[in-house]
SEROKOL-203257 format. One record per residue: x, y, z of N, C-alpha, C in turn. Coordinates in pm, whole numbers, plus 50000, padded with zeros to 5 digits. Each point is the difference from the previous one (the first is absolute). Example, Ala and Ser with C-alpha at 12.3 -4.5 7.8 and 13.67 -1.06 7.14 Angstrom:
2
513194943150780499115011950000500905012050000499655010549928500825011950006499235010950073
This chain:
612
332753405083242499394996149933498924984950023498905000750026499724985749999499624989549864499834989150024500284995849864498784994049931499825002849898498395002149964499704985849919498684996550044499354987549918501214994549876500395009549906500524997349873501344994150036500315007550120501684995850022499924985950043499184996950100499994989250108499144989649853499245003849922499804987649890501074996549898500665009749998501244996549859500774997050117500604999350142501054990150021499934990850040497894993150023499784988749976500554993049896499625007149893500504992849900501195000949907501145005150121500845004949973500585007549843499115007050018500055009949791500435015050065500685007149894500525012550011498575009549996499655010850065498875009449960499434997449839501185006649917499574998149889499354993849950500764985250010499404986349967498624997250075499535005250092498835003050054498265005649909501265011450018499365009949893499334990749862501044994649939499664991649875498584987150044500594993950102499254990450019498445006350015499765008850075498915005150060499335006049818500905004449876499185004049913499464992649949500844987749982499264986949915499234997550078499534996250135498754993550040499025012249999500285015349998498875009549970499474997149857500614992749909500325000249834498884985850069500014991450009499414987449983498275005750083500035007850081498925007050083498755007149904501195006549908499265008449898499294994149875500994990650030499234988949862498584995650017499794995650182498954994849988499145008550068499945011450042499605015149989499295001549849500505000949944499495001049825499394990649965500234987450018498944987050024499045001550057499485004850095499105000450111498945014349908500995007249978499245012349945499534995249885500534995649858499394993349915498664995849997500074984750076498954995550042498515013650072500635004950077498995012150067499335004149919500575006349878499485010149910499384990749854500434987149999498994991549954498774994350032499935002850174498824996450030499065017050019500735003249970499295012750025499065006849836500894994149913499545002649834499074989350020499914986850014499014994950036498545002950061500435002950118498435004250046499855012049948500575014049952498835013749939500024996149854500874990949928499775001449814499344986550016500184987150043499234985549945498345001250085500405002350154498664998950086499115010749983500685013050050499075010649993499525004249877500965004449913499715008049853499214992249901500804984050001499224988949899498584996850057500264991650078498844992850057499635006050066499915012750070498765005950107499395013149931501055006149920499115010849942500044998649814500744991849971499634996649846500915011349950501055008450008500415014249916501304993449942500774989650034501044993149916499134988549920500904994449912499554984249922501504994750006500454989150060500814994449983500424994649863501405001549890500354995449935501384998249967499774985450022501574994550041500335002950128501005003050052500735004550121500215013450001499035004549939499985018049956498235003150056499965008149964498155012350056500065009049866498605004149990499945010749906498365002650088499955013249942498535006450082498494991049930499164997850082498894996149922499125010749984499304992649870498755014649985499105002750071499575010950018498885003350078500385002250137500494990950051500265001350159502115000850046500385008749868501395004150020500185010450101499225010150004499475013450152500684991350102499474989650018500364989250134501325002150107501154999649849501505000750024500075008150063499185010150038500945014250043499714999650143499194991850065499704993050127500994997350092501254991349902500974989150041501025008150071500865008149971501055008550078499175006150148499075003949992499225004850092499904994050141499174984649935500244990050091501294996550062501054999049934501014999250031500855007050100499435013649958500195010050193499444997950049498904994150053499254997550086500734989650090500464993049925501164989050100500845007250097500745004549892501195011649991499595010650167498715003950017499285008050102500334991750088500004987850020499594991950162501884995650015500585000449909501424997750018500475013350041499255012249952501265012550038499095003150161499004991250033499605008750157500444989250091501064985949950500784989950076501265005450017500535006249849501315006250035499805019249965499385007650049500035013649964501475008449953500245004449878500455004549958501124996349945499744983150002500954993349915500174996349878498115000349928499404993649901499825006449888499545014550011500305008249862500805007549919500144997349885500795006349930501514997849924500945005749977500624995249906501305005850100500714983950080500694999950084501224999549979500574999249827501725001750004500905014650059499265009049978500765013250039500304997450148498784992550094500215005350131500954985050051500224989649956501004990749966501045001649959500585006949917501225008449971500585009350114498715008350044500545014450101501084985550116499144989650021499994996350130501294991249952500034993449950501514991550005501185008649930499915015949933501425006149944500045008450149498705008950028500435011250106499484997350127499594987949991499534997050198500854989850024499264991650105500474985950019500044986549969499424998749920499664990149896499444988050039498955006850099499404993350116498954994149929499444988949975498404999249957499494989650061498835001050039499004989650079499734986949920499784994650055499514983049947499124997549931499285005050095498225004949918500325006149869500875005049944500205005149866499764992149942500524987850009499764989749898498554996249961499094994850096498604997350000499475011849932500445012950054498905011149943499955001449860501434998049961499975001649881499764989549856500174989750070499324984449934498495005649988499675003750115498054997549972499735011749919500335011550059499225011749894500555001249884501354996649965500455004849839499044987849931500064989350059498854989049971498884999449951499495004850084498475005949970499815010849951500555011849954500195009149893500554994749901500104987349940500595000349876499264990449978499434990050096499044994249920499095002250001499385008150056498535008449964500145007849917501375002149882500385008749883500145015450050500375001250109500625011350000501245003249935500605010549936500995000949908501205004450112500234991050019501695000950064500744985149946501405001950063500644989450005500614989450134500064991349956500734988150096501335001950068500745003149887501325001450051500605009350084499355013750016499955007650120500114992750134498764998750007499784988450146501014992650013500434985749926500704988150053501655006549970500315017549984501475003050009499865004350138498845006950090499575000250155499964990450072499494988949960499704985350059501574995750015500874995949902501334999550009500955007750055499835017649987500705002750120499654998750168498434998749988499835005750148500944980850014499614989549946500784987050031501355005950036500725005149923501525003250030500065007450154499225008550009500025009950132499674990250127498824991749986499894990450091501424992350045500564995049934501144990850025500715006250071500505014449967501175010450022498994999050112499005008650083499915000550101500224988650106499124985349948500664987650089501844999450037500095001249890501465002850046500955007650047499085013450043501135014250087500645003449880499805006049870501225003849894499735014950030501025003449999499845020649986498985002449847500475011650016498385012549920500884992049822501115006049973500544996749900500044980149967500234996250100499644987549888498654991750008499385004550087498164999449961499425004449848500725016749961499555002949900500464991749862501174992350030500804990949892499164987249989499404990550119499294990650002498605004849941499635008250004498365006849961500335001349847501085001849956500635002349876500104985749904500444994750104500214984649970498404993449975499095003950066498904995350001499185003249886499725009649953499545008449893500744996049872501404995349984500314996849857499514988350028499884991250119499834986249991498164997749929499425008150085498425001449954499725007449819500995006749918499835001549871500734988849928500964997050075500534984449871498954985750030499465005150069498954985450007498835004849946499195007749985499055007849933500564997349880500855004349885500425002749892500994987449929500104994750106501174986449962501425008049944500305009550067500945008549904501265004150127500564990750069501115004050127501055009849974500515004349871500725009049982499365016750022498695005749918498865005349988499935001950139499734989450088499705003450192501115009850037500804997549995501825003250076499425015449918500165002849879500405011349955498305008550051499334995250037498795009150037500675001650170500094990150038500205005050130501355012050071501114999549898500715010349948499465014149967499064998549918499575013149932498925003550042499154994750059498835008050017500054996050207499964987150060499815002850154501585009250020501064996149978501275006950053500675014349950499055002949890499985011549928501485003749916500494988549961501145000449928501274996250074499694995150126501324997150094500854991449974501314992549981500384989249953501454993850124499864993249989501064990450116500044986449931501404997649999499864985849992499454988750072500205007350140499224986250107498545003749951499675012649978498234999149962500394993449913500354998249918499484992649808500324985250045500684995050102499824985350035499465000250042499535005850107498254998550122498894997949876500475011249886498114997349949500464989549892500764993249927500144993949899499454982650080500734998850159499614988550035498505003750050499515010450074498434998949956499164998149881500545006149900499014995349900500344985449934501014996450026500744983949935498824995250073499765001750099499584985250085498705003050022499605006349999498045004749915499804996849893500934999649851499524996149926500494984149964500854996950053500014984850019499114991950063499265004350154498694991250050499455003949846499385013849940498985002249964499634989849890501444995449931500064995549876499904983050034500774997950108500414984350025498214994250063499475007350122498984993550053498715007249996499865013749961498695006350024499695001449874500395001349901499365002649828498735008849997500785011950073498875013649992500605003649831499125003549936500435004649860500605015350026500205004149889500745014050009498575010049915500265008550079498965013849921499624997949891501025000349942500305003249831499234984649943500034987050072499424986249956501144997349851499584989949956501174998849856500155011449909501285007149991500075006849905500744994549848499314998549867500584994249943501445002649919500284997549939501515001249910499575011349904500375013150014499865009949909501865006249959499714999549846500725004449970500225019549975501524999350075499965014850048500925005649869499715012549983500985010649868501284999250062500735002849848501485002050023499795013349876501725007950005500155009349898498665012049991499885003849937499245012449932498374996650120499934993950026498254999250043500145000850166501434997550034500005005750162499775014150005500255010149938499695012750029498635001550020498894992249956498785001049993500044999650159500654993650041499704998750160500755010350074500595014249966499745010350046499155007149989499495000949907498325006449993499324996750126499984983250016498924993850128500895007450071500744995050054500735014750129499485009749979499985008449941499595012249985498335003050117498794990949874499024996550026500114996050145500354987250047500014997150145500225012350075501015007850014500665006750064498905014250078499475004949847498885007550050499044997750059499384985949935498914991550083500454997450133501084997850035500234992950145499785015450106500375011849923500005012650049498655007150045499024995349929499064999150001499204992650079500314987050003499684990050122499875004950126501235003950009500785000950124499455013150089499555009449883499755011750035498085002250031499674993849914498584991950003499524992750164500474990849996500624991250142499775011050118500655010950023500325005050108498975012150011499815002949908498865015949977498414992350004499744989150011498604992649995500184998150202501154995549984500474997850168499535005050072500815018649979499365008050074498885005149997498844997249888499005003850004499154995150094500324985449983499304987850117500395007550109500815001550044500705003950150498985011850032500295010349921498925011650031498485004450012499614981649976498885002650022499204997950080499485008650064499294997250138499154989650042500104984349980499074992450018500294989150094499564990850058500494993450132501184987849883501154996050066501064993749976499654985549922498944996750071499054988449954499265000049877499025010050006499555004449810500695001149916501365009450031500745002149907500094985149855500844990450065500254986649959498714998949905498874998650077498684991049937499835013749868499955013650021499805007449867500764996449945501444998650022500845000749875499584985349912500204987350118499694989049935498665002549873498995004950048499015001149959500025002849839500995011149975499905011849867500974989249924501134988450077500464993449894498954991549968499404991650061498784994049959499295004149880499775014150012498845001949896501085005449873501115002150001501104999849874499884988049984500344988550050499814986649972498984993049967499045003249983499235000649924499985001349808500755012250006500245005249855501164992749969501165000050096500904996849950500924983950134499604990349930499784991450062501714995950025501195006749964501514995949975500165006350109499295010150069500415008150152500244990350102499224994850011499774986550128501664990850032499935000950092501164993050096501355005049921501054995250009501655005750000500564995149875498874997049936500304998549807501234984949958500094994050087500994987849965499134991249911498794994750019499394994749877500235005249863499535012850009500135005849861501254994149914500725004350130501455005349921500754986649925499534986250093500364987349942499374998349879498725004550002499034997749872500625007749898500415014050010500685006449918501814993249926500184996950099501404988549950499704987249936498904996050040499414984049907499435004149857499275016450003499455002949868501095004449857499314993449908500385004449874498835011349960500245007149868499735012349915498534993950029499594988949918498774997050011498624998650115500904995850097499424999150133500075009150040500675014050008499905009650096498915007649950499255008549910498945002250007498504994950056500064983650019499384991250129499945004750156501295000550047500665004250142499765015050028500025008549900499635014750027498765002850001499164990949910498675003350024499314995750151501024989850059499494996150145500405009550088501315010349991500425007950087499185014249979499644999649899499385015749951499615002149862501094997549940499835010949833498634995949955499215013749976498534997749935500304994849856499004995349992499694999649817500694987949968500004998549836501114987849945500655006249913501245003650065501665007549963500384989649876499724982650010500754996049883501724997650009500395006349932501604997149973500735019550003498835003150030500715019850016500764998350096500995000050000501415002050088499715010650024500195010649955499865015950128498565003450050498944990749965498755003050077500284992750125500694991049982499874989350111500995002250093501165008549955501065004850072499435008750071499235012649960499145011450044499384995550135499414985949956498934993550117500734994750138501574998949965500844992350104500455013750075500435009949911500285011550116498925007450058498545000449988499175006250085499854986750065500094989549987500184992850127500924996050102501025007349904501155001150122499635011150093499605009849943499435015250099498874993950056499194992749964498734997150130500594993750080501124990549997500564990150114500255007150095501055013249948500745006350077499145007050073498615005849960499015007150100499464991050113499774988849906499654987650118500874996650143501454999549983500804994750077500145013650048500215010250005500065013150057498635002950147498804998449894498084999150105500634989550084500464986049966500044987950078501305005350154500585005850007501134998550071499965015050046499545007049925499495014050073499145001850084499084992249996498674996750071500244996650141501264992149982499924984150112500284990649993499714997449865500034981049970501704993950075499944993849985501594989850025500444994849878501125000349970500894999949903501245004949998500394994849820501555004749963499275003749894501265013349929499975002249832500484993849912501024990250068500654990849891499204993649865499294989550091499004996649877499335007349885499565010550049499195007749882501405005849966500895003450059501335009149867500264991249923500134984150022499794989049898499415000549881498675000850106498974996749851500085014749905499675014850059500175011349951501404996549872501504999450075500594997849914499794994049854499334981849992499604993049946499085006749902498965008150062499295004449910500395011449873500835009350084500825008449897500734995849945501344985350026500404999449870499204991349891499184991650030499154997649898499815008349925499025007650038499225010949951501525005949900501155006450037501674996149920500054993049917500084985450016499874995749919499104994249882498535003250007499235002349888499955010449915501095011650048500095008849952500844999449879501204995350053501214995849920499284992449898499554986750028499364990949922499285006449852499755010950038499175010849945500845007149897501025004950034500905005049924501174996049953500694988450054500694992549958499844985549991498814995749899499464986249983500934989149970501095005449902500994986449940500875001650160500365011150068501004992250111499644998350139498945005550002499274997650150498634989849966499914985050019499234992250007499414996050133500205006450118499334991750120500035010350133498905007050079500305008050057500234995750134500174988750028500234991650078501615003950117500715005749875501515005450105499625011550060499125004949916499765016050049499864995550121498594993650060499054998150059500794995850173501164989949964501004999550099501015007150039500575007349913500815010850048499185012350018498745002849978499395012850062499324999950115499634983950080500064996050094501275003050105501154995249946501134999350087500325015749987500175008449896500415009550006499155017850107498574992049982499035010350015500055000850178500464988250069500094993050139501705010350002500725002249952501195002850020499835015849994498575004449916500855014849979498845002150159498974996450026499164998750119500875003750119500674989150034500735002050127500994999750009500335005649855502165005850038500764985249997499774986749955500634992550060500114991049835501635008449936499744992649858500894986249979500714994150099500464990350040499464988550051499215001650079498944988150005499214998749899499495008449895499464999849908500914988849862500455008150034500894993849896500674982750001500224998550109500294986050041499014993150039498855005250031498434992049965499594997849857500305009549889499584993249865501254991250011501004997250001501084992249971499674984850050499525002150137499694985050106498634994849893498995008050003498754996149914500294991349912500865009849890499764995049870501434988649997500775000950113501514991949957500734998249843499875012749964500605004249885500265013250021501764999249965500955011549939499415011249937499714994449889499285014749910498685004950044499704995650103498945007550053500235014550064501884997250050500155009650083500165014249942500755001849832500135014949961498755010949972498814988850005498715005749939499375007950155500124993350092499695005050173500855008249997501094998050026501205013349989500025012649976500034996549915499495012449925498795009350031498604994649986498295001050037500305006050172500474990850095500215001850127501065013450034500665002649949501525009650057499225011549941499255003349841499775008349988498485004950045499244992950024498984999350099499905009350088501314988550138500055003650117501035015049977500705005849887500485012150044498875011849964499114994449917499125019149944499204997050144499424989750064498754997950166501235008650041501194995250000500665004950182500335018149919500205002449912499715012049973499015010050015498834992349998498965005649988499375003250139500294991350086500204997150153500974991350061500135007450122501594988850039499534992050053498554999450075499684990250121498944988849893500774985550025499034990349933498585000350077499184986349938499005005950081499674992950109500674993750064500584995450122500245009450095500885011249982500635010050072499415016849994499255000549886499125015549967499065005350172499554989150022499235004950087501065001850164500914992050001500885002950094501525008149983499705009349875500575012649961499335010950061498294999349954499115012850033500014995950142499874995550073500785001650140500855003050044501125007549935501244999750054501144986050008499824993449959500484988250074500874997049827501554999450063500904998149894500584987250008499284989849905500894987850031500784997149931501245009449961500765002449903501014997550061500694995850121500735005750096500954984850025501405009549999500994983150037499974999450152500564982050016500035000250130500435010350127501045006549980500045006950089499175009450078499545010949882498865005249999498984996050055499664988949987498604990250030500264994150137501004999250072500234997950093499285011050122500585013949935499525012950105498545000749946499334993549941498845000749947498924991350103500604986849978499404990650100500285002450121500705006050089500294999350110499115015850071498924995950134499595011850038500845008950111499655010050003500755010750109499594993050158498934992150038499494994550085501444991350067500394992249866501214988050042501085009950061500325007049902501405007050053500355013350140498655004750027500185011450057500344999950162500405005250050500384997950167498545005750065499704989650085498685006250064500705008950149500864994750021500585005150163500555015849989499295011249941500555012650001499455008750106500925009650053499805011550082499185011449934498784998050042498945011750002499975009850065499725010749944499975014350047498205000750025499605005250118498605006449968500345012749966499025011149969499825010549933500015009350087499885000750158499795003050107501134997950088500824995949951501385000950086500775009849939500315001250182500765014650035501405002049936500185011149902501854995049971500904996150021500265005950161500894994950076500364987650008498904991950031499934986950043500384994149843499635005549918500244991549867501415001949998500395009150004501465000749959500674994050097499494995550127501434990650074499504987449936498734998249969499804986349928501004994449916499915011649892501045003349893501474996350015500545004950105501204998950024500294986050052498804993450060500714985650043499384989649879499755003649886499424987949921501265001749872499834989549970500404993949857499775001249889498184999750006499925009349890499995013649908499475000149922500095016849904498925005649980499164989049982498795008449968498734997950086499105007450059498804993450060498895002250000498624992249965499115003449929499135006750085499065009849977499355008950096498464990750008499554995850116498314996649994499515007150100498274997549993499285004950091499974991950055498175006150136499984990250053499344989949961499274999349881499534985549968501434991149948500655007749960500934991249926500625002249847499645008649952499855005249821500965006749997500715000049876500905007949970500065014249980500565008050045499725014950010501445005349926501355000449989500825002049988501254990350032501415006049949501384991450067500535010550024501014997450109500915007050043501694994349983500815010149941501094997849957501255005950107501424998449958500735002050129500495014649946499755002549861500285016049985499105007750024498694993750033498895007850083500095006550096500624985350100500385004750132501475010449995500884999449945501265008049963499075012250018499155008249890499675010549969499405005950113499234992650126499935009550105501004994050114501024995349977501225004050113501005013750008499645005749883500475011950024498995011550073498714997550007499475004050118499534994150109500514999350097499814986850151498935009050037499395013349973499185006250129498514993549926499844998149825498614995349943499914987050035501134990650103499764987650049498774996350080499825009850094498435000350128499075001949942499885002149866498355005249942499574994149878501364995449953499864992449874499014988050024499634993249914499474985649976500554989649889499884989850006500324994149879499225002149866498965001249970499025004249938500795017449924500525005550080500745013249931501044999149952500744986950024501624999849852499814988049956498814992150002500014992049866499945001549872499944991649936500155002149808498384991450020499025011149979498594994249987499414990849816501005002849926499734997349832500884986450041499374989550031500934987449998499694995549860501044987949972500354990049914499934993150033498974985949962499704989750115499564991849909500224984949998499664990149975498584993250077499214984649924498854997050065500424987150034499834991650098500534987550015499694991049881498885000549902499714990849909500915008449871500495009849979500945003049875500764985450005501025001749871501194991649949501345010550073500974992049969501045006450034500585007449861499664999649909500305008649928499395012449982498715001150058499405012349999501055007450139500044992750078501025005050133501065003649968500974994049935501445007049920499665013449921499055002349910499855009049929499635010850070499154999950090500125008450101500875004650083500604987950060501415002750110501155010849889500084995649845500765008049942500065010549972498325000049968499565015449946500785012550051499664999950153500385011350089501184999350057500964986149959501304996150099499474993050113499414996550047499874998550139500464982450014500205001850172500634989350032498834986450058499155007350020498894992750051498545011149998499544992650034498195002649980498854996850052498955005850072499174987950137499074994549875499084992050063499374988849988498554999950006498875002449943498665000850028499384987849973498594995450091499404992749980498715005749882499224993349994498705004349878499295012550105500065006050106499035006250094501185013450035501274997349940500745012250014500834995750110500054993250062500404999050169501924996749950500265000850101501834998049993500194984549999500804990849899500324987250039501224994350027500895013349985501164996049946501305012549982501184995449945500485003949942500904992649899500395004849848500714996449894501225004649964500774995050041501615006849952500524992249896500925007849911500914994949859500594988250025500605000550102500884984850049499004990550017498895002550045498764986850041499754996049858499825012649895499744992049842500934989549961501275003950036501364995949883499964988050134500124995550103499924988450044499054992449925498785000450034498394994149965500354995949838500885008849915499894996049891501254992749959500945000350083501314985350037500064990649989498654998250097499474985150063499484995149926498685004249947499224999249850500964991149897501125010149957500664994449927500724988050021500605000550124500244987050035499714988350034498475001450024498684988349978499784995049904500115008549891499615000549828501224986549958500934997150080500834996849917500584986050071499434995150156499814995250051499174985649937
């Protein structure tokens, strides 16, 4: 086997292949931190363009209030134009990169990493940065964490390609890039590692994998903290008093609420997405129409714009007296004063509107992720629950913000089915050990309930509907990612349907093969002849002179196509106990033969490559 660039590079540095992997993971972590830095400033630039320059200075639809905006009286309706203007820019980007800009990309990313070759083109970095920055900056209801994960993952794939590494190692480096990206975005290295394990690698865990992820996440956070100074998604989280004793039981109730809400969110997201796909409209018109609907909703519910990070930070910083003013800016109509239950109902309604806005933005073709909106929805529902508990237990519960923070993390857990990520995210955000029990109760119960109602998460539901199973072990995944065309034998003994039987018998007696595919003059598969078929006519030698191959062939043929995977092929081989079956191309022409021994040898070779 010729030496790969990775082999030569490792020899030059006098390090082992495993050490080279870890060094590469550290470099990817640094690259992901720089990408997160660039992405952050791109989003800030887009936000200034759309909200400061266009919405405030040109249209007069919003009025700056400190670092925030509020709708202007009389001209607020003009804010509806903003998301549509963003889609106009997306249109030009989509013309340059057709088929790679619109829509929610995480399911395709997961499929490519886990069930295909994990090779991602370098242009993904530019596409995801620009498309998500435009969508978030113009008010689209999407998150930036999903795109930054794909940017980090692409860096891992590109590094692996430069070093000529195997598919399995490419997959690990993609996960390392994703871990580093989340770690940099949230200033939370452990949460980044667990995110990569639970979501990117679908729960797969090995010690070597864990080491690579830790190194990538740590190097990313070190650079972000030391030199880049990019603020965390949440801003400054205040010191909060987390409950103990019987008050912890309240978080079980919050977990039930969030589990049901996550199921609703996931269901709405995919059903609305299916509706948009079914609309007989031009692919460029759908995103514009969806953005316009979100813009109209934003005229009445200003809080649905963007990823919601600003509102989350303001909720953390608010006291009970500040909350009515914040809610009034986001949406809640009328003067609710200190009526906790009424404000809570307003927040529940706001969370529902955010679900609809996110599903509409991404379902119609907007670019971005669901991570940010999920955090906002969880924060809104957690705040609503906290206000309800303050109303019911005024002496015992005096601050809604612990529920805000727990709700944010637990809803993320329930919608993505990633409880460990959410629990450690809570710990790293607060740096408080007493925050773990509340989020543990809410996350585990919420995730269990959401999983009970639907086995698939928001990222895997679309794949499950396409019958793509993401919950495969490493061994079965190797069969799934290997196409039949890579393993089949192309040099086969073909038999024409018109070949005289006596001539065919002479060929068979001189051949080492046991099965012979039957083709017509154009090469289309018409049947198959086995030794048992030949043996049955040898008892009547007089028939050999007037029969042709088609007369004795089995025409009800079990076959596979060149783009099928080895798992499909093995299921067909085992179903009737065949030792080999024909392979056809997309036009039905014979392309080769596939034997069980070929599949076994290919599988063993892939297993060996994965360990090297």
